[in-house]
mmJSON file of the N, C-alpha and C atoms, coordinates in Angstrom:
{"data_MODEL":{"atom_site":{
"group_PDB":["ATOM","ATOM","ATOM","ATOM","ATOM","ATOM","ATOM","ATOM","ATOM","ATOM","ATOM","ATOM","ATOM","ATOM","ATOM","ATOM","ATOM","ATOM","ATOM","ATOM","ATOM","ATOM","ATOM","ATOM","ATOM","ATOM","ATOM","ATOM","ATOM","ATOM","ATOM","ATOM","ATOM","ATOM","ATOM","ATOM","ATOM","ATOM","ATOM","ATOM","ATOM","ATOM","ATOM","ATOM","ATOM","ATOM","ATOM","ATOM","ATOM","ATOM","ATOM","ATOM","ATOM","ATOM","ATOM","ATOM","ATOM","ATOM","ATOM","ATOM","ATOM","ATOM","ATOM","ATOM","ATOM","ATOM","ATOM","ATOM","ATOM","ATOM","ATOM","ATOM","ATOM","ATOM","ATOM","ATOM","ATOM","ATOM","ATOM","ATOM","ATOM","ATOM","ATOM","ATOM","ATOM","ATOM","ATOM","ATOM","ATOM","ATOM","ATOM","ATOM","ATOM","ATOM","ATOM","ATOM","ATOM","ATOM","ATOM","ATOM","ATOM","ATOM","ATOM","ATOM","ATOM","ATOM","ATOM","ATOM","ATOM","ATOM","ATOM","ATOM","ATOM","ATOM","ATOM","ATOM","ATOM","ATOM","ATOM","ATOM","ATOM","ATOM","ATOM","ATOM","ATOM","ATOM","ATOM","ATOM","ATOM","ATOM","ATOM","ATOM","ATOM","ATOM","ATOM","ATOM","ATOM","ATOM","ATOM","ATOM","ATOM","ATOM","ATOM","ATOM","ATOM","ATOM","ATOM","ATOM","ATOM","ATOM","ATOM","ATOM","ATOM","ATOM","ATOM","ATOM","ATOM","ATOM","ATOM","ATOM","ATOM","ATOM","ATOM","ATOM","ATOM","ATOM","ATOM","ATOM","ATOM","ATOM","ATOM","ATOM","ATOM","ATOM","ATOM","ATOM","ATOM","ATOM","ATOM","ATOM","ATOM","ATOM","ATOM","ATOM","ATOM","ATOM","ATOM","ATOM","ATOM","ATOM","ATOM","ATOM","ATOM","ATOM","ATOM","ATOM","ATOM","ATOM","ATOM","ATOM","ATOM","ATOM","ATOM","ATOM","ATOM","ATOM","ATOM","ATOM","ATOM","ATOM","ATOM","ATOM","ATOM","ATOM","ATOM","ATOM","ATOM","ATOM","ATOM","ATOM","ATOM","ATOM","ATOM","ATOM","ATOM","ATOM","ATOM","ATOM","ATOM","ATOM","ATOM"],
"id":[1,2,3,4,5,6,7,8,9,10,11,12,13,14,15,16,17,18,19,20,21,22,23,24,25,26,27,28,29,30,31,32,33,34,35,36,37,38,39,40,41,42,43,44,45,46,47,48,49,50,51,52,53,54,55,56,57,58,59,60,61,62,63,64,65,66,67,68,69,70,71,72,73,74,75,76,77,78,79,80,81,82,83,84,85,86,87,88,89,90,91,92,93,94,95,96,97,98,99,100,101,102,103,104,105,106,107,108,109,110,111,112,113,114,115,116,117,118,119,120,121,122,123,124,125,126,127,128,129,130,131,132,133,134,135,136,137,138,139,140,141,142,143,144,145,146,147,148,149,150,151,152,153,154,155,156,157,158,159,160,161,162,163,164,165,166,167,168,169,170,171,172,173,174,175,176,177,178,179,180,181,182,183,184,185,186,187,188,189,190,191,192,193,194,195,196,197,198,199,200,201,202,203,204,205,206,207,208,209,210,211,212,213,214,215,216,217,218,219,220,221,222,223,224,225,226,227,228,229,230,231],
"type_symbol":["N","C","C","N","C","C","N","C","C","N","C","C","N","C","C","N","C","C","N","C","C","N","C","C","N","C","C","N","C","C","N","C","C","N","C","C","N","C","C","N","C","C","N","C","C","N","C","C","N","C","C","N","C","C","N","C","C","N","C","C","N","C","C","N","C","C","N","C","C","N","C","C","N","C","C","N","C","C","N","C","C","N","C","C","N","C","C","N","C","C","N","C","C","N","C","C","N","C","C","N","C","C","N","C","C","N","C","C","N","C","C","N","C","C","N","C","C","N","C","C","N","C","C","N","C","C","N","C","C","N","C","C","N","C","C","N","C","C","N","C","C","N","C","C","N","C","C","N","C","C","N","C","C","N","C","C","N","C","C","N","C","C","N","C","C","N","C","C","N","C","C","N","C","C","N","C","C","N","C","C","N","C","C","N","C","C","N","C","C","N","C","C","N","C","C","N","C","C","N","C","C","N","C","C","N","C","C","N","C","C","N","C","C","N","C","C","N","C","C","N","C","C","N","C","C","N","C","C","N","C","C"],
"label_atom_id":["N","CA","C","N","CA","C","N","CA","C","N","CA","C","N","CA","C","N","CA","C","N","CA","C","N","CA","C","N","CA","C","N","CA","C","N","CA","C","N","CA","C","N","CA","C","N","CA","C","N","CA","C","N","CA","C","N","CA","C","N","CA","C","N","CA","C","N","CA","C","N","CA","C","N","CA","C","N","CA","C","N","CA","C","N","CA","C","N","CA","C","N","CA","C","N","CA","C","N","CA","C","N","CA","C","N","CA","C","N","CA","C","N","CA","C","N","CA","C","N","CA","C","N","CA","C","N","CA","C","N","CA","C","N","CA","C","N","CA","C","N","CA","C","N","CA","C","N","CA","C","N","CA","C","N","CA","C","N","CA","C","N","CA","C","N","CA","C","N","CA","C","N","CA","C","N","CA","C","N","CA","C","N","CA","C","N","CA","C","N","CA","C","N","CA","C","N","CA","C","N","CA","C","N","CA","C","N","CA","C","N","CA","C","N","CA","C","N","CA","C","N","CA","C","N","CA","C","N","CA","C","N","CA","C","N","CA","C","N","CA","C","N","CA","C","N","CA","C","N","CA","C","N","CA","C","N","CA","C","N","CA","C","N","CA","C","N","CA","C"],
"label_alt_id":[null,null,null,null,null,null,null,null,null,null,null,null,null,null,null,null,null,null,null,null,null,null,null,null,null,null,null,null,null,null,null,null,null,null,null,null,null,null,null,null,null,null,null,null,null,null,null,null,null,null,null,null,null,null,null,null,null,null,null,null,null,null,null,null,null,null,null,null,null,null,null,null,null,null,null,null,null,null,null,null,null,null,null,null,null,null,null,null,null,null,null,null,null,null,null,null,null,null,null,null,null,null,null,null,null,null,null,null,null,null,null,null,null,null,null,null,null,null,null,null,null,null,null,null,null,null,null,null,null,null,null,null,null,null,null,null,null,null,null,null,null,null,null,null,null,null,null,null,null,null,null,null,null,null,null,null,null,null,null,null,null,null,null,null,null,null,null,null,null,null,null,null,null,null,null,null,null,null,null,null,null,null,null,null,null,null,null,null,null,null,null,null,null,null,null,null,null,null,null,null,null,null,null,null,null,null,null,null,null,null,null,null,null,null,null,null,null,null,null,null,null,null,null,null,null,null,null,null,null,null,null],
"label_comp_id":["MET","MET","MET","LYS","LYS","LYS","ILE","ILE","ILE","TRP","TRP","TRP","GLY","GLY","GLY","LEU","LEU","LEU","THR","THR","THR","GLY","GLY","GLY","GLY","GLY","GLY","ILE","ILE","ILE","GLY","GLY","GLY","MET","MET","MET","GLY","GLY","GLY","LYS","LYS","LYS","SER","SER","SER","THR","THR","THR","ALA","ALA","ALA","THR","THR","THR","GLY","GLY","GLY","VAL","VAL","VAL","ILE","ILE","ILE","ARG","ARG","ARG","ARG","ARG","ARG","ARG","ARG","ARG","ASN","ASN","ASN","ILE","ILE","ILE","PRO","PRO","PRO","VAL","VAL","VAL","PHE","PHE","PHE","ASP","ASP","ASP","ALA","ALA","ALA","ASP","ASP","ASP","ALA","ALA","ALA","THR","THR","THR","VAL","VAL","VAL","HIS","HIS","HIS","ALA","ALA","ALA","LEU","LEU","LEU","GLN","GLN","GLN","GLY","GLY","GLY","ARG","ARG","ARG","GLY","GLY","GLY","GLY","GLY","GLY","ARG","ARG","ARG","ALA","ALA","ALA","VAL","VAL","VAL","ALA","ALA","ALA","PRO","PRO","PRO","ILE","ILE","ILE","GLY","GLY","GLY","LEU","LEU","LEU","ALA","ALA","ALA","PHE","PHE","PHE","PRO","PRO","PRO","GLY","GLY","GLY","ALA","ALA","ALA","ILE","ILE","ILE","ARG","ARG","ARG","ASP","ASP","ASP","GLY","GLY","GLY","ALA","ALA","ALA","VAL","VAL","VAL","ASP","ASP","ASP","ARG","ARG","ARG","GLU","GLU","GLU","ALA","ALA","ALA","LEU","LEU","LEU","ARG","ARG","ARG","ARG","ARG","ARG","ALA","ALA","ALA","VAL","VAL","VAL","LEU","LEU","LEU","GLY","GLY","GLY","ASN","ASN","ASN","PRO","PRO","PRO","ALA","ALA","ALA","ALA","ALA","ALA"],
"label_asym_id":["A","A","A","A","A","A","A","A","A","A","A","A","A","A","A","A","A","A","A","A","A","A","A","A","A","A","A","A","A","A","A","A","A","A","A","A","A","A","A","A","A","A","A","A","A","A","A","A","A","A","A","A","A","A","A","A","A","A","A","A","A","A","A","A","A","A","A","A","A","A","A","A","A","A","A","A","A","A","A","A","A","A","A","A","A","A","A","A","A","A","A","A","A","A","A","A","A","A","A","A","A","A","A","A","A","A","A","A","A","A","A","A","A","A","A","A","A","A","A","A","A","A","A","A","A","A","A","A","A","A","A","A","A","A","A","A","A","A","A","A","A","A","A","A","A","A","A","A","A","A","A","A","A","A","A","A","A","A","A","A","A","A","A","A","A","A","A","A","A","A","A","A","A","A","A","A","A","A","A","A","A","A","A","A","A","A","A","A","A","A","A","A","A","A","A","A","A","A","A","A","A","A","A","A","A","A","A","A","A","A","A","A","A","A","A","A","A","A","A","A","A","A","A","A","A","A","A","A","A","A","A"],
"label_entity_id":["1","1","1","1","1","1","1","1","1","1","1","1","1","1","1","1","1","1","1","1","1","1","1","1","1","1","1","1","1","1","1","1","1","1","1","1","1","1","1","1","1","1","1","1","1","1","1","1","1","1","1","1","1","1","1","1","1","1","1","1","1","1","1","1","1","1","1","1","1","1","1","1","1","1","1","1","1","1","1","1","1","1","1","1","1","1","1","1","1","1","1","1","1","1","1","1","1","1","1","1","1","1","1","1","1","1","1","1","1","1","1","1","1","1","1","1","1","1","1","1","1","1","1","1","1","1","1","1","1","1","1","1","1","1","1","1","1","1","1","1","1","1","1","1","1","1","1","1","1","1","1","1","1","1","1","1","1","1","1","1","1","1","1","1","1","1","1","1","1","1","1","1","1","1","1","1","1","1","1","1","1","1","1","1","1","1","1","1","1","1","1","1","1","1","1","1","1","1","1","1","1","1","1","1","1","1","1","1","1","1","1","1","1","1","1","1","1","1","1","1","1","1","1","1","1","1","1","1","1","1","1"],
"label_seq_id":[1,1,1,2,2,2,3,3,3,4,4,4,5,5,5,6,6,6,7,7,7,8,8,8,9,9,9,10,10,10,11,11,11,12,12,12,13,13,13,14,14,14,15,15,15,16,16,16,17,17,17,18,18,18,19,19,19,20,20,20,21,21,21,22,22,22,23,23,23,24,24,24,25,25,25,26,26,26,27,27,27,28,28,28,29,29,29,30,30,30,31,31,31,32,32,32,33,33,33,34,34,34,35,35,35,36,36,36,37,37,37,38,38,38,39,39,39,40,40,40,41,41,41,42,42,42,43,43,43,44,44,44,45,45,45,46,46,46,47,47,47,48,48,48,49,49,49,50,50,50,51,51,51,52,52,52,53,53,53,54,54,54,55,55,55,56,56,56,57,57,57,58,58,58,59,59,59,60,60,60,61,61,61,62,62,62,63,63,63,64,64,64,65,65,65,66,66,66,67,67,67,68,68,68,69,69,69,70,70,70,71,71,71,72,72,72,73,73,73,74,74,74,75,75,75,76,76,76,77,77,77],
"pdbx_PDB_ins_code":[null,null,null,null,null,null,null,null,null,null,null,null,null,null,null,null,null,null,null,null,null,null,null,null,null,null,null,null,null,null,null,null,null,null,null,null,null,null,null,null,null,null,null,null,null,null,null,null,null,null,null,null,null,null,null,null,null,null,null,null,null,null,null,null,null,null,null,null,null,null,null,null,null,null,null,null,null,null,null,null,null,null,null,null,null,null,null,null,null,null,null,null,null,null,null,null,null,null,null,null,null,null,null,null,null,null,null,null,null,null,null,null,null,null,null,null,null,null,null,null,null,null,null,null,null,null,null,null,null,null,null,null,null,null,null,null,null,null,null,null,null,null,null,null,null,null,null,null,null,null,null,null,null,null,null,null,null,null,null,null,null,null,null,null,null,null,null,null,null,null,null,null,null,null,null,null,null,null,null,null,null,null,null,null,null,null,null,null,null,null,null,null,null,null,null,null,null,null,null,null,null,null,null,null,null,null,null,null,null,null,null,null,null,null,null,null,null,null,null,null,null,null,null,null,null,null,null,null,null,null,null],
"Cartn_x":[-8.044,-8.983,-8.714,-9.759,-9.65,-9.935,-9.198,-9.435,-9.761,-10.899,-11.344,-11.384,-11.19,-11.326,-12.501,-13.224,-14.377,-14.156,-14.052,-13.835,-14.833,-14.927,-15.793,-16.111,-16.628,-16.987,-18.288,-18.672,-19.919,-21.089,-22.013,-23.222,-23.019,-21.929,-21.639,-22.16,-22.72,-23.303,-22.42,-21.385,-20.497,-21.246,-22.071,-22.818,-23.817,-24.46,-25.407,-24.682,-23.566,-22.795,-22.289,-21.834,-21.347,-22.47,-23.677,-24.825,-25.119,-25.053,-25.278,-24.214,-22.983,-21.881,-22.062,-22.41,-22.609,-23.769,-24.846,-26.001,-25.646,-24.592,-24.128,-23.105,-23.015,-22.108,-20.64,-20.292,-18.899,-18.326,-17.182,-16.602,-16.259,-16.52,-16.242,-15.432,-14.349,-13.582,-13.97,-14.517,-14.962,-13.928,-13.078,-12.004,-12.559,-13.661,-14.25,-14.669,-15.334,-15.775,-14.576,-13.523,-12.325,-11.67,-11.552,-10.951,-11.794,-13.113,-13.982,-13.819,-13.668,-13.46,-12.104,-11.076,-9.745,-9.684,-10.424,-10.376,-11.489,-12.427,-13.538,-13.122,-14.059,-13.784,-13.171,-11.976,-11.283,-10.559,-10.574,-9.919,-8.405,-7.783,-6.332,-5.525,-6.097,-5.351,-5.463,-6.346,-6.588,-5.328,-4.684,-3.498,-2.355,-1.995,-0.907,-1.223,-2.455,-2.834,-2.791,-3.235,-3.188,-1.775,-0.832,0.571,1.116,0.757,1.258,0.54,-0.756,-1.589,-2.451,-1.884,-2.563,-3.96,-4.232,-5.549,-6.587,-6.218,-7.112,-7.973,-7.918,-8.699,-9.763,-10.99,-12.097,-12.96,-13.23,-14.073,-13.573,-12.257,-11.686,-11.679,-11.988,-12.005,-11.297,-10.916,-10.296,-11.379,-11.115,-11.978,-11.452,-12.143,-11.637,-11.445,-12.303,-12.148,-10.903,-10.685,-9.486,-8.229,-8.284,-7.144,-6.862,-7.899,-7.731,-7.03,-7.501,-6.885,-5.425,-5.148,-3.775,-2.849,-3.32,-2.483,-2.318,-3.412,-3.331,-2.688,-2.74,-2.146,-0.686,-0.118,1.257,2.03,2.84,3.584,4.492,4.926,5.792,5.007,3.694,2.867,2.776],
"Cartn_y":[-11.248,-10.277,-8.942,-8.283,-6.943,-5.921,-4.829,-3.72,-2.502,-1.902,-0.722,0.457,1.631,2.861,3.659,4.289,5.098,6.507,7.461,8.846,9.736,10.963,11.935,13.075,14.116,15.296,15.101,16.139,16.125,15.964,15.076,14.882,14.086,13.345,12.595,11.157,10.726,9.391,8.325,8.732,7.752,6.897,7.523,6.768,5.824,6.262,5.401,4.204,4.452,3.361,2.4,2.942,2.102,1.225,1.785,1.005,-0.169,0.059,-1.011,-2.097,-1.677,-2.631,-3.459,-2.802,-3.53,-4.514,-4.124,-5.03,-6.288,-6.24,-7.419,-8.212,-7.862,-8.544,-8.441,-7.312,-7.042,-6.162,-6.543,-5.739,-4.327,-3.366,-1.958,-1.379,-0.702,0.047,1.507,2.091,3.485,4.337,5.003,5.804,6.938,7.556,8.644,8.155,7.013,6.472,6.123,5.611,5.258,6.495,7.555,8.801,9.382,9.364,9.884,9.069,7.757,6.924,7.22,7.392,7.684,9.043,10.015,11.375,11.67,10.753,10.958,10.734,10.936,10.785,9.412,9.427,8.189,7.549,8.176,7.612,7.598,6.671,6.487,7.656,8.497,9.628,10.887,10.887,12.107,12.553,11.671,12.058,12.546,11.816,12.315,13.659,13.845,15.129,16.216,15.887,16.852,17.277,16.351,16.697,17.637,17.373,18.192,19.532,19.536,20.735,20.858,21.386,21.388,22.01,22.99,23.618,22.902,21.757,21.07,19.994,19.874,18.849,19.525,19.021,19.538,18.36,18.282,17.215,15.822,15.64,14.323,13.882,14.793,14.467,15.574,15.266,16.28,17.248,18.521,19.582,19.867,19.381,19.44,20.864,21.767,23.168,23.77,23.491,23.992,23.374,22.108,21.455,22.092,22.352,22.999,24.341,25.131,26.447,26.303,25.333,25.135,24.709,23.833,23.336,24.398,25.001,25.982,27.284,27.579,28.807,28.665,27.469,27.207,26.625,27.439,26.929,25.743,25.616,24.493,23.202,23.299,22.109,21.393],
"Cartn_z":[44.494,45.015,44.33,43.92,43.355,44.445,44.408,45.327,44.486,44.769,44.029,44.976,44.444,45.219,44.688,45.578,45.196,45.729,44.829,45.223,44.503,44.958,44.296,45.229,44.665,45.44,46.2,46.911,47.676,46.713,47.064,46.266,44.988,44.887,43.666,43.704,44.834,44.91,45.535,46.24,46.876,47.894,48.722,49.746,49.101,48.042,47.327,46.73,46.072,45.472,46.54,47.66,48.752,49.296,49.399,49.862,48.942,47.643,46.668,46.833,46.986,47.143,48.413,49.516,50.786,50.696,50.021,49.889,49.107,48.346,47.612,48.434,49.721,50.659,50.249,49.65,49.301,50.407,50.981,52.066,51.593,52.465,52.172,53.323,52.997,53.986,53.827,54.871,54.846,55.573,54.806,55.398,56.249,55.822,56.609,57.992,58.045,59.334,60.216,59.605,60.361,60.958,60.162,60.661,61.788,61.638,62.699,63.985,63.867,65.06,65.702,64.892,65.424,66.106,65.571,66.101,67.095,67.252,68.178,69.623,70.541,71.972,72.243,72.844,73.171,71.997,70.836,69.661,69.799,69.103,69.227,68.68,67.846,67.28,68.128,69.116,69.901,70.635,71.359,72.138,71.251,70.183,69.339,68.68,68.249,67.654,68.716,69.928,71.021,71.374,71.274,71.534,70.462,69.224,68.118,68.016,68.343,68.221,69.476,70.575,71.875,71.875,71.069,71.072,70.238,69.672,68.741,69.399,70.725,71.421,72.273,72.171,72.974,73.409,74.693,75.255,74.878,74.864,74.612,73.167,72.249,70.826,70.055,68.829,67.981,67.515,67.725,67.201,65.795,64.797,63.427,62.929,63.336,62.933,63.578,64.863,65.546,64.937,64.591,63.954,62.598,61.84,60.535,60.696,61.645,61.871,62.291,63.163,63.641,62.506,61.653,60.559,59.478,59.052,57.967,58.409,59.7,60.206,60.587,60.376,60.782,59.595,58.921,57.758,58.083,59.33,59.713,59.903,60.074,60.276,58.979],
"occupancy":[1.0,1.0,1.0,1.0,1.0,1.0,1.0,1.0,1.0,1.0,1.0,1.0,1.0,1.0,1.0,1.0,1.0,1.0,1.0,1.0,1.0,1.0,1.0,1.0,1.0,1.0,1.0,1.0,1.0,1.0,1.0,1.0,1.0,1.0,1.0,1.0,1.0,1.0,1.0,1.0,1.0,1.0,1.0,1.0,1.0,1.0,1.0,1.0,1.0,1.0,1.0,1.0,1.0,1.0,1.0,1.0,1.0,1.0,1.0,1.0,1.0,1.0,1.0,1.0,1.0,1.0,1.0,1.0,1.0,1.0,1.0,1.0,1.0,1.0,1.0,1.0,1.0,1.0,1.0,1.0,1.0,1.0,1.0,1.0,1.0,1.0,1.0,1.0,1.0,1.0,1.0,1.0,1.0,1.0,1.0,1.0,1.0,1.0,1.0,1.0,1.0,1.0,1.0,1.0,1.0,1.0,1.0,1.0,1.0,1.0,1.0,1.0,1.0,1.0,1.0,1.0,1.0,1.0,1.0,1.0,1.0,1.0,1.0,1.0,1.0,1.0,1.0,1.0,1.0,1.0,1.0,1.0,1.0,1.0,1.0,1.0,1.0,1.0,1.0,1.0,1.0,1.0,1.0,1.0,1.0,1.0,1.0,1.0,1.0,1.0,1.0,1.0,1.0,1.0,1.0,1.0,1.0,1.0,1.0,1.0,1.0,1.0,1.0,1.0,1.0,1.0,1.0,1.0,1.0,1.0,1.0,1.0,1.0,1.0,1.0,1.0,1.0,1.0,1.0,1.0,1.0,1.0,1.0,1.0,1.0,1.0,1.0,1.0,1.0,1.0,1.0,1.0,1.0,1.0,1.0,1.0,1.0,1.0,1.0,1.0,1.0,1.0,1.0,1.0,1.0,1.0,1.0,1.0,1.0,1.0,1.0,1.0,1.0,1.0,1.0,1.0,1.0,1.0,1.0,1.0,1.0,1.0,1.0,1.0,1.0,1.0,1.0,1.0,1.0,1.0,1.0],
"B_iso_or_equiv":[0.0,0.0,0.0,0.0,0.0,0.0,0.0,0.0,0.0,0.0,0.0,0.0,0.0,0.0,0.0,0.0,0.0,0.0,0.0,0.0,0.0,0.0,0.0,0.0,0.0,0.0,0.0,0.0,0.0,0.0,0.0,0.0,0.0,0.0,0.0,0.0,0.0,0.0,0.0,0.0,0.0,0.0,0.0,0.0,0.0,0.0,0.0,0.0,0.0,0.0,0.0,0.0,0.0,0.0,0.0,0.0,0.0,0.0,0.0,0.0,0.0,0.0,0.0,0.0,0.0,0.0,0.0,0.0,0.0,0.0,0.0,0.0,0.0,0.0,0.0,0.0,0.0,0.0,0.0,0.0,0.0,0.0,0.0,0.0,0.0,0.0,0.0,0.0,0.0,0.0,0.0,0.0,0.0,0.0,0.0,0.0,0.0,0.0,0.0,0.0,0.0,0.0,0.0,0.0,0.0,0.0,0.0,0.0,0.0,0.0,0.0,0.0,0.0,0.0,0.0,0.0,0.0,0.0,0.0,0.0,0.0,0.0,0.0,0.0,0.0,0.0,0.0,0.0,0.0,0.0,0.0,0.0,0.0,0.0,0.0,0.0,0.0,0.0,0.0,0.0,0.0,0.0,0.0,0.0,0.0,0.0,0.0,0.0,0.0,0.0,0.0,0.0,0.0,0.0,0.0,0.0,0.0,0.0,0.0,0.0,0.0,0.0,0.0,0.0,0.0,0.0,0.0,0.0,0.0,0.0,0.0,0.0,0.0,0.0,0.0,0.0,0.0,0.0,0.0,0.0,0.0,0.0,0.0,0.0,0.0,0.0,0.0,0.0,0.0,0.0,0.0,0.0,0.0,0.0,0.0,0.0,0.0,0.0,0.0,0.0,0.0,0.0,0.0,0.0,0.0,0.0,0.0,0.0,0.0,0.0,0.0,0.0,0.0,0.0,0.0,0.0,0.0,0.0,0.0,0.0,0.0,0.0,0.0,0.0,0.0,0.0,0.0,0.0,0.0,0.0,0.0],
"pdbx_formal_charge":[null,null,null,null,null,null,null,null,null,null,null,null,null,null,null,null,null,null,null,null,null,null,null,null,null,null,null,null,null,null,null,null,null,null,null,null,null,null,null,null,null,null,null,null,null,null,null,null,null,null,null,null,null,null,null,null,null,null,null,null,null,null,null,null,null,null,null,null,null,null,null,null,null,null,null,null,null,null,null,null,null,null,null,null,null,null,null,null,null,null,null,null,null,null,null,null,null,null,null,null,null,null,null,null,null,null,null,null,null,null,null,null,null,null,null,null,null,null,null,null,null,null,null,null,null,null,null,null,null,null,null,null,null,null,null,null,null,null,null,null,null,null,null,null,null,null,null,null,null,null,null,null,null,null,null,null,null,null,null,null,null,null,null,null,null,null,null,null,null,null,null,null,null,null,null,null,null,null,null,null,null,null,null,null,null,null,null,null,null,null,null,null,null,null,null,null,null,null,null,null,null,null,null,null,null,null,null,null,null,null,null,null,null,null,null,null,null,null,null,null,null,null,null,null,null,null,null,null,null,null,null],
"auth_seq_id":[1,1,1,2,2,2,3,3,3,4,4,4,5,5,5,6,6,6,7,7,7,8,8,8,9,9,9,10,10,10,11,11,11,12,12,12,13,13,13,14,14,14,15,15,15,16,16,16,17,17,17,18,18,18,19,19,19,20,20,20,21,21,21,22,22,22,23,23,23,24,24,24,25,25,25,26,26,26,27,27,27,28,28,28,29,29,29,30,30,30,31,31,31,32,32,32,33,33,33,34,34,34,35,35,35,36,36,36,37,37,37,38,38,38,39,39,39,40,40,40,41,41,41,42,42,42,43,43,43,44,44,44,45,45,45,46,46,46,47,47,47,48,48,48,49,49,49,50,50,50,51,51,51,52,52,52,53,53,53,54,54,54,55,55,55,56,56,56,57,57,57,58,58,58,59,59,59,60,60,60,61,61,61,62,62,62,63,63,63,64,64,64,65,65,65,66,66,66,67,67,67,68,68,68,69,69,69,70,70,70,71,71,71,72,72,72,73,73,73,74,74,74,75,75,75,76,76,76,77,77,77],
"auth_comp_id":["MET","MET","MET","LYS","LYS","LYS","ILE","ILE","ILE","TRP","TRP","TRP","GLY","GLY","GLY","LEU","LEU","LEU","THR","THR","THR","GLY","GLY","GLY","GLY","GLY","GLY","ILE","ILE","ILE","GLY","GLY","GLY","MET","MET","MET","GLY","GLY","GLY","LYS","LYS","LYS","SER","SER","SER","THR","THR","THR","ALA","ALA","ALA","THR","THR","THR","GLY","GLY","GLY","VAL","VAL","VAL","ILE","ILE","ILE","ARG","ARG","ARG","ARG","ARG","ARG","ARG","ARG","ARG","ASN","ASN","ASN","ILE","ILE","ILE","PRO","PRO","PRO","VAL","VAL","VAL","PHE","PHE","PHE","ASP","ASP","ASP","ALA","ALA","ALA","ASP","ASP","ASP","ALA","ALA","ALA","THR","THR","THR","VAL","VAL","VAL","HIS","HIS","HIS","ALA","ALA","ALA","LEU","LEU","LEU","GLN","GLN","GLN","GLY","GLY","GLY","ARG","ARG","ARG","GLY","GLY","GLY","GLY","GLY","GLY","ARG","ARG","ARG","ALA","ALA","ALA","VAL","VAL","VAL","ALA","ALA","ALA","PRO","PRO","PRO","ILE","ILE","ILE","GLY","GLY","GLY","LEU","LEU","LEU","ALA","ALA","ALA","PHE","PHE","PHE","PRO","PRO","PRO","GLY","GLY","GLY","ALA","ALA","ALA","ILE","ILE","ILE","ARG","ARG","ARG","ASP","ASP","ASP","GLY","GLY","GLY","ALA","ALA","ALA","VAL","VAL","VAL","ASP","ASP","ASP","ARG","ARG","ARG","GLU","GLU","GLU","ALA","ALA","ALA","LEU","LEU","LEU","ARG","ARG","ARG","ARG","ARG","ARG","ALA","ALA","ALA","VAL","VAL","VAL","LEU","LEU","LEU","GLY","GLY","GLY","ASN","ASN","ASN","PRO","PRO","PRO","ALA","ALA","ALA","ALA","ALA","ALA"],
"auth_asym_id":["A","A","A","A","A","A","A","A","A","A","A","A","A","A","A","A","A","A","A","A","A","A","A","A","A","A","A","A","A","A","A","A","A","A","A","A","A","A","A","A","A","A","A","A","A","A","A","A","A","A","A","A","A","A","A","A","A","A","A","A","A","A","A","A","A","A","A","A","A","A","A","A","A","A","A","A","A","A","A","A","A","A","A","A","A","A","A","A","A","A","A","A","A","A","A","A","A","A","A","A","A","A","A","A","A","A","A","A","A","A","A","A","A","A","A","A","A","A","A","A","A","A","A","A","A","A","A","A","A","A","A","A","A","A","A","A","A","A","A","A","A","A","A","A","A","A","A","A","A","A","A","A","A","A","A","A","A","A","A","A","A","A","A","A","A","A","A","A","A","A","A","A","A","A","A","A","A","A","A","A","A","A","A","A","A","A","A","A","A","A","A","A","A","A","A","A","A","A","A","A","A","A","A","A","A","A","A","A","A","A","A","A","A","A","A","A","A","A","A","A","A","A","A","A","A","A","A","A","A","A","A"],
"auth_atom_id":["N","CA","C","N","CA","C","N","CA","C","N","CA","C","N","CA","C","N","CA","C","N","CA","C","N","CA","C","N","CA","C","N","CA","C","N","CA","C","N","CA","C","N","CA","C","N","CA","C","N","CA","C","N","CA","C","N","CA","C","N","CA","C","N","CA","C","N","CA","C","N","CA","C","N","CA","C","N","CA","C","N","CA","C","N","CA","C","N","CA","C","N","CA","C","N","CA","C","N","CA","C","N","CA","C","N","CA","C","N","CA","C","N","CA","C","N","CA","C","N","CA","C","N","CA","C","N","CA","C","N","CA","C","N","CA","C","N","CA","C","N","CA","C","N","CA","C","N","CA","C","N","CA","C","N","CA","C","N","CA","C","N","CA","C","N","CA","C","N","CA","C","N","CA","C","N","CA","C","N","CA","C","N","CA","C","N","CA","C","N","CA","C","N","CA","C","N","CA","C","N","CA","C","N","CA","C","N","CA","C","N","CA","C","N","CA","C","N","CA","C","N","CA","C","N","CA","C","N","CA","C","N","CA","C","N","CA","C","N","CA","C","N","CA","C","N","CA","C","N","CA","C","N","CA","C","N","CA","C","N","CA","C","N","CA","C","N","CA","C"],
"pdbx_PDB_model_num":[1,1,1,1,1,1,1,1,1,1,1,1,1,1,1,1,1,1,1,1,1,1,1,1,1,1,1,1,1,1,1,1,1,1,1,1,1,1,1,1,1,1,1,1,1,1,1,1,1,1,1,1,1,1,1,1,1,1,1,1,1,1,1,1,1,1,1,1,1,1,1,1,1,1,1,1,1,1,1,1,1,1,1,1,1,1,1,1,1,1,1,1,1,1,1,1,1,1,1,1,1,1,1,1,1,1,1,1,1,1,1,1,1,1,1,1,1,1,1,1,1,1,1,1,1,1,1,1,1,1,1,1,1,1,1,1,1,1,1,1,1,1,1,1,1,1,1,1,1,1,1,1,1,1,1,1,1,1,1,1,1,1,1,1,1,1,1,1,1,1,1,1,1,1,1,1,1,1,1,1,1,1,1,1,1,1,1,1,1,1,1,1,1,1,1,1,1,1,1,1,1,1,1,1,1,1,1,1,1,1,1,1,1,1,1,1,1,1,1,1,1,1,1,1,1,1,1,1,1,1,1]
}}}
């Protein structure tokens, strides 16, 4: 089995390429979707992130902007 990685900046066609790959019935792992599920309401990463960065949780989900501020504003993080 071959494993390929698809990366690129905003607007580079990653979603289009992924759509073509999926239409050919090739399995795709979407890291962005996985992270959103983990950090979303009830996600498995919410509690651990909340313990490390208490102000980064809002309405049961990770507030990504608050998390960014907490991480970038803390040299020890």
